[in-house]
VMD Tcl script that draws the C-alpha trace (Angstrom):
set ca {
  {186.02 -82.65 -13.52}
  {183.82 -79.58 -13.90}
  {180.94 -80.49 -11.61}
  {179.46 -83.70 -10.21}
  {176.20 -84.57 -8.44}
  {176.10 -87.51 -6.04}
  {173.27 -88.77 -3.80}
  {173.35 -90.60 -0.50}
  {170.83 -93.15 0.75}
  {168.42 -90.35 1.71}
  {168.60 -88.56 -1.63}
  {170.63 -85.73 -0.10}
  {172.72 -84.02 -2.80}
  {176.50 -84.11 -2.43}
  {178.13 -81.79 -4.94}
  {181.72 -81.53 -6.12}
  {183.30 -79.06 -8.54}
  {186.61 -77.51 -9.60}
  {185.98 -74.19 -7.85}
  {183.56 -72.18 -5.74}
  {181.86 -70.50 -8.69}
  {181.33 -73.73 -10.60}
  {180.09 -75.35 -7.39}
  {177.48 -72.59 -7.02}
  {176.26 -73.36 -10.55}
  {175.93 -77.05 -9.64}
  {174.08 -76.13 -6.45}
  {171.65 -74.04 -8.50}
  {171.14 -76.92 -10.94}
  {170.42 -79.56 -8.31}
  {168.10 -77.22 -6.42}
  {166.14 -76.57 -9.61}
  {165.84 -80.31 -10.20}
  {164.74 -81.12 -6.63}
  {162.80 -77.98 -5.71}
  {161.56 -76.36 -8.97}
  {158.05 -75.70 -7.65}
  {159.35 -74.26 -4.39}
  {161.83 -72.05 -6.24}
  {159.18 -70.62 -8.52}
  {156.73 -70.01 -5.66}
  {159.43 -68.14 -3.74}
  {160.50 -66.14 -6.82}
  {156.92 -65.04 -7.45}
  {156.40 -64.25 -3.77}
  {159.55 -62.11 -3.78}
  {158.29 -60.24 -6.85}
  {154.70 -59.89 -5.65}
  {153.34 -61.94 -8.55}
  {152.14 -65.10 -6.79}
  {148.44 -64.24 -7.15}
  {148.85 -64.60 -10.91}
  {148.70 -68.39 -10.47}
  {147.67 -68.95 -6.82}
  {144.63 -66.68 -7.04}
  {143.01 -64.18 -4.71}
  {144.28 -65.84 -1.53}
  {147.80 -64.74 -2.47}
  {146.76 -61.14 -3.27}
  {147.33 -59.69 0.24}
  {150.93 -60.93 0.20}
  {151.54 -59.56 -3.30}
  {150.14 -56.16 -2.34}
  {152.34 -56.10 0.75}
  {155.45 -57.01 -1.27}
  {154.71 -54.35 -3.87}
  {154.12 -51.66 -1.24}
  {157.29 -52.57 0.68}
  {159.27 -52.49 -2.60}
  {160.82 -55.84 -1.80}
  {161.91 -56.62 -5.36}
  {163.43 -53.16 -5.76}
  {165.34 -53.64 -2.49}
  {166.73 -56.94 -3.77}
  {167.88 -55.23 -6.96}
  {169.53 -52.45 -4.96}
  {171.28 -54.93 -2.70}
  {172.61 -56.91 -5.65}
  {173.86 -53.77 -7.39}
  {175.69 -52.77 -4.21}
  {177.08 -56.30 -3.87}
  {178.44 -56.10 -7.41}
  {180.08 -52.79 -6.59}
  {181.61 -53.85 -3.27}
  {182.22 -57.57 -3.72}
  {182.45 -58.71 -7.36}
  {183.55 -62.19 -6.34}
  {180.40 -62.85 -4.30}
  {178.11 -61.27 -6.89}
  {179.68 -63.48 -9.57}
  {179.19 -66.50 -7.32}
  {175.50 -65.60 -6.92}
  {175.21 -65.20 -10.70}
  {176.66 -68.67 -11.16}
  {174.00 -70.12 -8.83}
  {171.29 -68.34 -10.82}
  {172.76 -69.69 -14.06}
  {172.49 -73.19 -12.63}
  {168.87 -72.64 -11.62}
  {167.97 -71.40 -15.09}
  {169.75 -74.33 -16.76}
  {167.61 -76.95 -15.03}
  {164.39 -75.16 -14.05}
  {162.45 -76.41 -17.06}
  {163.48 -80.00 -16.37}
  {162.62 -79.60 -12.68}
  {159.22 -78.19 -13.64}
  {158.61 -81.14 -15.94}
  {159.13 -83.47 -12.97}
  {156.90 -81.47 -10.59}
  {153.13 -82.03 -10.94}
  {152.27 -78.72 -9.27}
  {153.13 -76.76 -12.42}
  {150.38 -78.53 -14.35}
  {147.90 -78.10 -11.50}
  {148.61 -74.36 -11.35}
  {148.89 -74.00 -15.15}
  {152.25 -72.33 -14.57}
  {155.29 -72.26 -16.82}
  {158.67 -71.78 -15.15}
  {160.10 -68.29 -15.51}
  {163.60 -66.92 -15.52}
  {165.70 -66.10 -12.49}
  {167.58 -62.82 -12.40}
  {170.90 -62.27 -10.58}
  {169.08 -60.55 -7.70}
  {166.38 -63.21 -7.32}
  {168.23 -65.09 -4.51}
  {168.39 -61.83 -2.56}
  {164.68 -61.31 -3.11}
  {163.94 -64.83 -1.92}
  {166.04 -64.24 1.21}
  {164.32 -60.94 1.91}
  {160.86 -62.37 1.27}
  {161.47 -65.15 3.77}
  {162.76 -62.74 6.44}
  {160.88 -59.45 5.95}
  {158.52 -60.37 8.82}
  {161.19 -62.17 10.85}
  {161.67 -59.30 13.31}
  {157.93 -59.03 13.86}
  {157.47 -55.30 13.21}
  {153.66 -55.79 13.21}
  {153.96 -56.31 16.97}
  {154.34 -52.52 17.19}
  {150.90 -52.18 15.65}
  {149.55 -54.52 18.33}
  {151.17 -52.48 21.10}
  {149.63 -49.37 19.57}
  {146.20 -50.97 19.81}
  {146.73 -52.06 23.41}
  {147.96 -48.63 24.52}
  {145.09 -46.86 22.79}
  {142.40 -49.06 24.30}
  {143.83 -50.26 27.64}
  {146.74 -47.98 28.41}
  {150.52 -48.42 28.42}
  {150.50 -50.62 31.53}
  {148.58 -53.31 29.65}
  {151.29 -53.90 27.03}
  {153.21 -56.23 29.33}
  {150.17 -58.46 29.76}
  {150.53 -59.68 26.19}
  {154.33 -59.85 26.03}
  {155.28 -63.16 24.50}
  {156.85 -64.78 21.48}
  {154.18 -63.67 19.01}
  {152.19 -65.85 16.62}
  {154.15 -64.95 13.51}
  {157.68 -64.95 14.87}
  {160.28 -67.58 14.03}
  {162.53 -68.91 16.75}
  {164.93 -71.75 17.44}
  {166.72 -73.83 20.02}
  {170.48 -74.14 20.02}
  {173.08 -75.25 22.50}
  {176.85 -75.28 22.52}
  {178.66 -77.81 24.73}
  {182.38 -77.21 25.09}
  {184.94 -80.00 24.99}
  {185.26 -80.05 28.76}
  {181.65 -81.32 28.89}
  {181.77 -83.97 26.12}
  {183.02 -87.55 26.07}
  {185.42 -86.80 23.20}
  {186.93 -83.60 24.55}
  {185.71 -81.70 21.48}
  {182.71 -79.39 21.32}
  {179.21 -80.30 20.12}
  {176.68 -77.84 18.69}
  {173.05 -78.95 18.44}
  {169.62 -77.48 17.99}
  {166.60 -77.01 15.78}
  {165.30 -73.92 13.96}
  {161.58 -73.30 14.48}
  {159.75 -72.03 11.45}
  {156.53 -72.70 9.64}
  {156.72 -76.28 8.43}
  {156.47 -76.10 4.67}
  {156.23 -78.71 1.96}
  {158.84 -78.75 0.47}
  {160.88 -77.80 3.52}
  {162.49 -74.42 4.08}
  {165.88 -76.07 4.68}
  {167.79 -78.23 2.19}
  {170.41 -80.72 3.43}
  {173.43 -80.37 1.16}
  {177.16 -81.09 0.86}
  {179.34 -78.64 -1.08}
  {182.90 -79.65 -1.97}
  {185.63 -78.00 -4.03}
  {189.40 -77.51 -3.57}
  {188.78 -74.46 -1.36}
  {186.28 -75.98 1.06}
  {184.15 -79.00 1.94}
  {181.01 -78.07 3.88}
  {177.82 -79.84 4.93}
  {174.84 -77.91 6.16}
  {171.31 -76.66 5.76}
  {170.86 -74.38 2.76}
  {167.84 -72.20 1.97}
  {166.49 -73.27 -1.44}
  {166.99 -70.35 -3.81}
  {170.07 -69.01 -2.00}
  {173.64 -70.19 -2.70}
  {175.94 -71.52 -0.02}
  {175.08 -72.45 3.55}
  {174.19 -69.47 5.68}
  {172.78 -70.62 9.01}
  {173.90 -74.13 9.92}
  {177.16 -75.57 8.61}
  {180.15 -77.81 9.38}
  {183.42 -77.53 7.45}
  {185.16 -80.37 9.27}
  {187.30 -77.87 11.18}
  {184.63 -75.44 12.41}
  {180.85 -75.58 12.78}
  {178.25 -72.87 13.35}
  {174.53 -72.47 14.04}
  {172.10 -69.65 14.72}
  {168.85 -68.72 16.43}
  {166.64 -65.68 16.02}
  {168.08 -62.99 18.31}
  {164.61 -61.40 18.71}
  {166.30 -58.06 18.05}
  {164.26 -55.01 17.10}
  {165.64 -53.50 13.90}
  {162.55 -52.45 11.93}
  {160.68 -49.22 12.65}
  {157.20 -47.95 11.83}
  {156.59 -44.23 11.33}
  {153.39 -42.26 11.24}
  {153.55 -40.06 8.18}
  {151.70 -36.90 7.20}
  {151.11 -37.08 3.47}
  {149.37 -34.80 0.99}
  {148.66 -34.95 -2.69}
  {149.82 -32.15 -4.92}
  {149.53 -31.54 -8.61}
  {152.95 -33.13 -9.02}
  {152.40 -36.22 -6.84}
  {152.64 -36.91 -3.10}
  {154.55 -35.03 -0.42}
  {155.54 -36.02 3.13}
  {156.28 -33.76 6.08}
  {159.87 -34.20 7.29}
  {161.22 -33.50 10.80}
  {162.59 -30.10 9.75}
  {159.07 -28.92 8.93}
  {159.58 -29.08 5.15}
  {157.21 -30.93 2.81}
  {159.23 -33.03 0.40}
  {158.30 -35.08 -2.63}
  {157.76 -38.76 -1.99}
  {158.49 -41.42 -4.58}
  {155.21 -42.58 -6.09}
  {154.07 -44.89 -8.85}
  {151.38 -47.50 -9.47}
  {151.77 -51.20 -10.20}
  {149.30 -53.79 -11.41}
  {148.95 -57.17 -9.70}
  {147.55 -59.95 -11.86}
  {145.11 -62.27 -10.07}
  {144.18 -65.68 -11.46}
  {140.46 -65.83 -12.19}
  {139.83 -62.19 -11.27}
  {140.42 -58.68 -12.54}
  {143.89 -57.17 -12.06}
  {144.39 -54.98 -8.99}
  {146.18 -51.64 -9.05}
  {148.53 -50.87 -6.16}
  {149.82 -47.40 -5.33}
  {153.44 -47.51 -4.18}
  {154.70 -44.56 -2.11}
  {158.04 -44.11 -0.38}
  {159.06 -41.26 1.91}
  {162.52 -40.50 3.30}
  {161.79 -43.01 6.08}
  {160.70 -45.87 3.86}
  {157.82 -47.38 1.88}
  {154.22 -46.77 2.95}
  {152.79 -50.07 4.17}
  {149.48 -48.86 5.66}
  {147.22 -46.06 4.49}
  {148.18 -43.32 2.08}
  {147.53 -39.66 1.29}
  {143.84 -40.19 2.04}
  {144.63 -41.53 5.49}
  {144.58 -44.78 7.40}
  {141.93 -47.51 7.12}
  {138.54 -46.95 8.73}
  {138.68 -46.45 12.46}
  {142.43 -45.92 12.67}
  {142.67 -42.35 11.45}
  {140.40 -41.18 14.26}
  {142.42 -43.07 16.86}
  {145.74 -41.64 15.72}
  {144.31 -38.16 15.35}
  {142.98 -38.18 18.90}
  {146.48 -38.97 20.06}
  {147.87 -36.15 17.92}
  {145.03 -33.58 17.90}
  {147.00 -31.06 15.86}
  {147.01 -33.39 12.85}
  {145.56 -31.56 9.88}
  {146.75 -34.09 7.35}
  {145.73 -37.74 6.99}
  {148.20 -40.25 8.34}
  {149.94 -43.23 6.80}
  {152.51 -45.72 8.15}
  {155.95 -46.36 6.66}
  {158.40 -49.18 7.27}
  {162.11 -48.55 7.74}
  {164.38 -51.58 7.78}
  {168.15 -51.97 7.31}
  {168.36 -53.53 3.81}
  {166.27 -50.72 2.36}
  {168.57 -48.17 4.02}
  {171.97 -49.79 3.41}
  {171.37 -51.89 0.28}
  {173.05 -54.75 2.14}
  {171.57 -58.15 2.99}
  {174.81 -59.59 4.36}
  {175.52 -61.86 1.39}
  {179.17 -60.88 1.69}
  {179.35 -63.29 4.63}
  {178.38 -66.38 2.64}
  {181.67 -67.25 0.91}
  {183.81 -66.49 3.99}
  {181.60 -68.87 5.99}
  {182.20 -71.66 3.51}
  {185.95 -70.99 3.65}
  {186.07 -70.81 7.45}
  {188.53 -73.07 9.29}
  {188.41 -71.56 12.78}
  {186.02 -69.74 15.08}
  {187.94 -66.56 14.28}
  {187.08 -67.05 10.60}
  {183.39 -67.46 11.43}
  {183.56 -64.42 13.68}
  {185.00 -62.26 10.88}
  {182.47 -63.63 8.40}
  {179.42 -62.84 10.50}
  {180.74 -59.32 11.08}
  {179.45 -58.88 7.52}
  {176.01 -60.22 8.43}
  {173.01 -57.91 8.10}
  {169.58 -59.54 7.82}
  {168.11 -61.14 9.86}
  {169.76 -60.49 13.22}
  {170.81 -63.77 14.80}
  {172.60 -65.25 17.77}
  {175.54 -67.25 16.42}
  {177.29 -70.14 18.11}
  {180.43 -71.72 16.69}
  {183.19 -74.10 17.72}
  {186.34 -75.41 16.06}
  {188.66 -78.38 16.43}
  {191.31 -76.20 18.09}
  {189.03 -75.52 21.06}
  {187.76 -72.13 19.90}
  {184.23 -71.14 20.94}
  {181.93 -68.30 19.86}
  {178.62 -67.00 21.23}
  {177.57 -63.63 19.83}
  {174.91 -61.61 18.02}
  {175.35 -60.83 14.32}
  {173.43 -58.40 12.14}
  {172.50 -54.74 11.83}
  {170.45 -53.06 14.56}
  {170.05 -49.28 14.27}
  {170.78 -46.87 17.10}
  {167.71 -44.69 17.65}
  {165.36 -43.48 20.37}
  {163.80 -45.97 22.75}
  {160.34 -45.00 21.51}
  {161.13 -46.37 18.05}
  {161.47 -49.84 19.48}
  {158.12 -49.92 21.22}
  {155.52 -48.24 19.06}
  {154.91 -46.14 15.97}
  {156.71 -42.79 16.04}
  {155.85 -39.51 14.27}
  {157.98 -38.98 11.16}
  {157.51 -35.21 11.34}
  {159.09 -34.87 14.78}
  {162.89 -34.75 15.30}
  {164.54 -37.40 17.45}
  {163.45 -40.59 15.71}
  {166.14 -40.79 13.05}
  {168.68 -43.62 12.87}
  {172.13 -42.70 14.19}
  {174.39 -45.56 13.22}
  {174.51 -49.20 14.28}
  {174.79 -51.01 17.59}
  {177.86 -52.99 18.44}
  {176.68 -56.60 18.53}
  {176.95 -58.18 22.00}
  {179.00 -61.24 22.88}
  {178.74 -63.76 25.69}
  {180.63 -66.68 27.12}
  {179.66 -70.10 28.38}
  {178.55 -71.08 31.88}
  {179.77 -74.42 33.21}
  {180.91 -75.25 29.69}
  {177.54 -74.78 28.00}
  {175.47 -72.03 26.38}
  {171.79 -72.42 25.50}
  {169.98 -70.09 23.14}
  {166.22 -70.26 22.67}
  {165.16 -66.70 21.80}
  {165.16 -65.70 25.47}
  {166.33 -62.37 26.84}
  {169.99 -63.28 26.92}
  {172.99 -62.08 24.96}
  {170.71 -60.08 22.62}
  {168.82 -58.44 25.49}
  {170.08 -54.88 24.82}
  {168.89 -55.06 21.20}
  {165.27 -56.17 21.61}
  {161.92 -55.40 23.19}
  {160.08 -58.71 23.44}
  {161.68 -62.11 23.77}
  {160.48 -65.66 24.12}
  {159.71 -66.88 27.64}
  {162.77 -68.45 29.29}
  {161.28 -71.92 29.61}
  {162.99 -73.58 26.64}
  {166.40 -72.11 27.44}
  {166.05 -72.94 31.14}
  {165.00 -76.50 30.38}
  {167.89 -77.08 27.95}
  {170.32 -75.72 30.54}
  {168.82 -77.90 33.28}
  {168.99 -81.01 31.12}
  {172.63 -80.33 30.23}
  {173.42 -80.01 33.94}
  {172.20 -83.55 34.59}
  {175.34 -85.17 33.15}
  {179.00 -84.22 33.41}
  {179.80 -85.43 29.86}
  {177.67 -85.48 26.73}
  {177.89 -87.34 23.43}
  {176.20 -86.99 20.04}
  {173.96 -89.93 20.91}
  {172.67 -88.09 23.99}
  {171.46 -85.00 22.16}
  {168.15 -86.18 20.64}
  {166.70 -86.54 24.13}
  {167.05 -82.79 24.49}
  {165.54 -82.13 21.06}
  {162.49 -84.19 22.04}
  {161.89 -82.96 25.59}
  {158.21 -82.16 26.18}
  {158.08 -80.59 29.65}
  {155.69 -77.60 29.68}
  {156.74 -75.20 32.44}
  {154.29 -72.53 31.31}
  {151.38 -74.71 32.48}
  {151.98 -73.84 36.14}
  {149.89 -70.63 36.47}
  {146.79 -72.34 35.13}
  {147.36 -75.40 37.30}
  {147.92 -73.18 40.36}
  {144.54 -71.53 39.79}
  {142.94 -74.92 39.25}
  {144.43 -76.13 42.53}
  {142.79 -73.23 44.39}
  {139.25 -74.01 43.23}
  {136.64 -75.61 45.43}
  {133.00 -76.69 45.01}
  {133.52 -78.16 41.56}
  {131.07 -80.64 40.07}
  {132.22 -84.27 40.33}
  {133.11 -84.35 36.65}
  {135.18 -81.14 36.91}
  {136.81 -82.38 40.11}
  {137.97 -85.48 38.26}
  {139.56 -83.25 35.59}
  {141.32 -81.28 38.31}
  {142.60 -84.49 39.86}
  {143.86 -85.65 36.46}
  {145.70 -82.42 35.76}
  {147.23 -82.00 39.21}
  {148.62 -85.54 38.89}
  {149.89 -84.93 35.36}
  {153.66 -84.99 34.77}
  {153.54 -81.71 32.74}
  {154.79 -83.42 29.57}
  {153.00 -82.79 26.28}
  {153.47 -86.27 24.85}
  {151.45 -87.36 21.83}
  {150.11 -90.45 23.66}
  {149.18 -88.53 26.82}
  {145.51 -88.27 27.81}
  {146.20 -85.69 30.58}
  {148.07 -83.49 28.07}
  {144.98 -83.54 25.85}
  {142.78 -82.63 28.82}
  {145.10 -79.77 29.72}
  {144.98 -78.48 26.15}
  {141.16 -78.54 26.19}
  {141.00 -76.64 29.47}
  {143.64 -74.18 28.29}
  {141.73 -73.57 25.08}
  {138.53 -72.89 26.99}
  {140.34 -70.46 29.31}
  {141.84 -68.63 26.33}
  {138.47 -68.26 24.60}
  {136.82 -66.99 27.77}
  {139.56 -64.45 28.44}
  {139.44 -63.23 24.84}
  {135.67 -62.81 25.11}
  {135.85 -60.83 28.37}
  {134.47 -57.28 28.13}
  {137.78 -55.93 29.47}
  {139.37 -56.81 26.12}
  {136.39 -56.10 23.87}
  {138.09 -53.14 22.19}
  {140.86 -55.45 20.99}
  {138.55 -58.12 19.63}
  {138.05 -56.64 16.16}
  {141.39 -56.41 14.32}
  {142.08 -53.13 12.52}
  {141.53 -52.95 8.78}
  {145.16 -53.67 7.96}
  {146.49 -56.03 5.32}
  {145.75 -59.68 6.01}
  {149.52 -60.24 6.08}
  {149.72 -58.26 9.34}
  {146.65 -59.67 11.07}
  {148.30 -62.68 12.79}
  {150.04 -60.17 15.08}
  {146.80 -58.30 15.75}
  {144.26 -61.04 16.43}
  {143.20 -61.09 20.08}
  {142.65 -64.84 20.49}
  {146.20 -65.89 19.50}
  {147.62 -63.03 21.55}
  {145.78 -64.30 24.61}
  {146.81 -67.87 23.84}
  {150.52 -67.12 23.59}
  {150.49 -64.74 26.58}
  {148.31 -66.92 28.80}
  {151.04 -67.44 31.39}
  {151.37 -63.66 31.86}
  {147.63 -63.09 31.85}
  {147.07 -65.67 34.58}
  {149.81 -64.37 36.84}
  {149.91 -60.59 36.24}
  {149.26 -58.31 39.19}
  {146.70 -56.17 37.37}
  {144.01 -57.87 35.31}
  {141.41 -55.18 34.51}
  {138.57 -56.71 36.47}
  {138.93 -60.25 35.15}
  {138.31 -62.91 37.80}
  {140.87 -65.45 36.71}
  {139.89 -68.15 39.17}
  {136.28 -68.01 38.04}
  {137.40 -68.03 34.42}
  {139.36 -71.23 35.04}
  {136.43 -72.71 36.96}
  {134.06 -72.02 34.07}
  {136.53 -73.47 31.59}
  {136.95 -76.70 33.59}
  {133.19 -77.07 33.96}
  {132.82 -76.48 30.20}
  {135.27 -79.27 29.40}
  {133.65 -81.53 32.00}
  {130.24 -81.01 30.38}
  {131.69 -81.79 26.96}
  {133.30 -84.99 28.23}
  {130.12 -86.13 29.99}
  {128.26 -85.73 26.71}
  {130.67 -87.96 24.82}
  {129.76 -91.65 24.36}
  {131.07 -93.70 27.25}
  {132.56 -96.28 24.90}
  {134.71 -93.64 23.24}
  {138.39 -93.87 24.19}
  {139.63 -90.69 25.79}
  {141.58 -88.69 23.22}
  {145.31 -88.20 23.51}
  {147.23 -85.01 22.72}
  {148.41 -86.45 19.42}
  {144.84 -87.06 18.28}
  {144.30 -83.32 17.85}
  {147.86 -81.94 17.86}
  {148.76 -82.88 14.31}
  {151.24 -81.64 11.76}
  {149.80 -79.04 9.37}
  {152.49 -78.07 6.85}
  {151.98 -75.08 4.58}
  {151.65 -75.82 0.89}
  {151.24 -73.27 -1.87}
  {148.69 -75.67 -3.40}
  {146.62 -77.54 -0.79}
  {146.96 -81.32 -0.98}
  {144.67 -83.38 1.28}
  {146.15 -86.69 0.17}
  {148.58 -86.93 3.09}
  {147.17 -87.98 6.49}
  {149.31 -85.89 8.82}
  {150.68 -87.48 12.00}
  {150.08 -86.60 15.62}
  {152.83 -84.72 17.42}
  {154.36 -84.44 20.86}
  {155.43 -81.03 22.17}
  {153.92 -77.58 22.48}
  {154.83 -73.92 22.05}
  {156.89 -73.58 25.25}
  {158.42 -77.07 25.19}
  {161.93 -77.66 23.93}
  {160.08 -79.78 21.35}
  {158.42 -76.62 20.11}
  {155.52 -77.76 17.93}
  {153.30 -74.69 18.07}
  {149.56 -74.64 17.82}
  {147.31 -71.67 18.61}
  {145.63 -72.32 21.98}
  {141.94 -71.57 21.90}
  {141.83 -71.69 18.11}
  {143.38 -74.95 16.92}
  {145.58 -77.77 18.14}
  {147.05 -78.23 14.65}
  {150.73 -77.39 14.46}
  {151.96 -75.27 11.56}
  {155.26 -74.32 13.24}
  {157.95 -76.52 14.64}
  {161.48 -77.83 14.11}
  {162.17 -77.16 10.42}
  {165.35 -79.24 10.83}
  {167.45 -80.78 13.58}
  {171.22 -80.95 13.64}
  {174.06 -82.20 15.85}
  {177.49 -80.96 14.78}
  {180.34 -83.01 16.27}
  {183.76 -81.30 16.25}
  {185.54 -84.54 17.17}
  {184.52 -86.21 13.92}
  {182.19 -84.66 11.35}
  {181.12 -88.17 10.28}
  {179.53 -88.61 13.72}
  {177.31 -85.58 13.14}
  {173.58 -85.98 12.56}
  {170.78 -84.11 10.80}
  {167.14 -84.52 9.81}
  {164.33 -82.52 8.21}
  {160.57 -82.91 8.75}
  {159.78 -84.42 5.36}
  {162.59 -85.28 2.96}
  {165.39 -84.06 0.72}
  {163.31 -83.93 -2.47}
  {160.46 -81.54 -3.15}
  {158.80 -83.66 -5.84}
  {155.62 -85.44 -4.66}
  {155.89 -89.18 -5.18}
  {159.69 -89.19 -5.02}
  {161.15 -91.86 -2.70}
  {162.82 -89.03 -0.80}
  {159.85 -86.67 -0.60}
  {158.76 -87.70 2.90}
  {161.13 -90.50 3.90}
  {162.65 -88.61 6.85}
  {159.27 -87.89 8.45}
  {159.16 -91.10 10.55}
  {162.64 -90.34 11.91}
  {161.74 -86.71 12.63}
  {158.65 -87.84 14.55}
  {160.69 -90.25 16.69}
  {163.52 -87.81 17.31}
  {166.02 -89.78 15.25}
  {168.53 -88.17 12.90}
  {170.28 -89.19 9.68}
  {174.05 -89.75 9.78}
  {176.13 -87.07 8.08}
  {178.28 -88.79 5.45}
  {180.91 -86.88 3.46}
  {182.98 -89.64 1.82}
  {182.20 -89.44 -1.90}
  {183.15 -93.10 -2.39}
  {180.02 -94.04 -0.42}
  {177.61 -92.16 -2.71}
  {175.88 -92.98 -5.94}
  {176.94 -90.67 -8.74}
  {173.96 -89.12 -10.48}
  {175.57 -86.99 -13.19}
  {178.42 -84.87 -14.43}
  {177.54 -81.27 -15.27}
}
mol new
graphics top color blue
foreach p $ca { graphics top sphere $p radius 0.5 }
foreach p [lrange $ca 0 end-1] q [lrange $ca 1 end] { graphics top cylinder $p $q radius 0.2 }
display resetview
């Protein structure tokens, strides 16, 4: 045996090989066969070349990637990996070899290549690192610092807290660890669901990797070898959530052009040469676009340049720093660019792990992104900790942009990553201010974590079969401030009074078949739009002239929508009459409902709250289903209140890892195991995902159908 590919009833690949390196090659081959289009989209996105076949809509991303030097960072990280860890770099090379061996065949099977008139390219040894970095470069939400800058400039520092919330572009997750003392088997269970943009094909790939050294099932990232985030070796299992740590900084830079290039002013008062060159981005159907790439000692310039910031921003920054004689730009500093380390050295040790101590040592090598890790083993070991690199620097760095030319904002080493225990035999992680609190600035509201903890307290013992009820819980605790204001209103029209009666009698669950949930969403949307249109926030209404990639963090309407709970309960509200705003919103919805035909059935939440997966090439042929859940529910299917009820973010997978018997574990993805449209396994898991059901984890190779030897 060199390598073998098997499939289970759901088309999930189960791979077996003589050794870890050969297994990586087989993993690369099967991923190229199942996900060729996805792999090539991600490779081009990592290189900043996606506009060459996706057109002008992809240009903002490509410009951002070129300016941040993402591909160069991936190359640096791979070169350092080769120097420090030849075994892992060789393992990554083997995966890339496998991708290249089958990419042409995978492309032949995938109709998107013909639609885009794209030929598959060639993967380089550093491409998996570029894919990983491209997926996670915005994971820590550094654009939120630009938003805070806007709020401080226009409303003052006290207003920043009004909008504190899990922002519109941030990925999160639920996860919970139940120790053996709280399960029916006496062994631990780990369960949860990562929340990301729902993509087609999916961002997670169910896979089984087996060789003499290890046998692991888990959720891989297509384009990256191994199983990084969610895995079960039979002896130990692990899972992660976004720690919401702050580990990326933005610096204001003073730049000037000279006859020899570009210089930046450093904290010691010396002008020093910045790295500068130009690159050309090809755009399908349009003229190529030239991009100037500049990097100072802090990092790459991501906004502005030697001529200054975009219109309207230079003046604002200069008024804050009136001694500025030079135009300003903004640079990004983030750990992989500084250390040339993405944490890939952790991947093989994770696969080889047999105990919690092994997982603990492996994630000590983790770098990007920063996660909360939970793990349990069959010997009773438990782990709940943060993993990743967070720089030690001034408090100001974490909140806003800081001046590069002033001392005191340099990085001074790395934080020790915090650890935590369990309470009453359980630990819930849902991006709240918990174990990672010392390392972050903004966290998700506590509702999901509190609800998971409360649900787990309802029973003394839990089983695998009990866990989907937690995955699918739809209680919306963040609705209370709006409902409290609604309760206080009087002298409503009869139609509005009926809406109030409906909502005050509502069970606070965002179920797809719920009419009251749909009414609440309509009222909430109207409140959000009215608050966003209030003159108090007018200065924030027009986003700055930044790259379109950064604008989701800077748009006022989504910011109001995600921070509505704070805005409706904050002590200071800048002259906004919240009760009257809610009154007007309820009357608006009442008027809309009275104008609808009487024979029309009242809409449910699922009528408008529908799945909206991202596709590199739009495909309207799939009627997308209605969804239960909402942004602050455990079933976190996020829409953008006030803008759309469509859900682009949600559980990108669900898992239940049983330490008593791995064969009793469960997993599911939103669509299916195969990325090829028309395949029987392209969307066959969607009905289960919608109902909260999961697929059994099977690891016995005698139960699979053998596809090929390689």
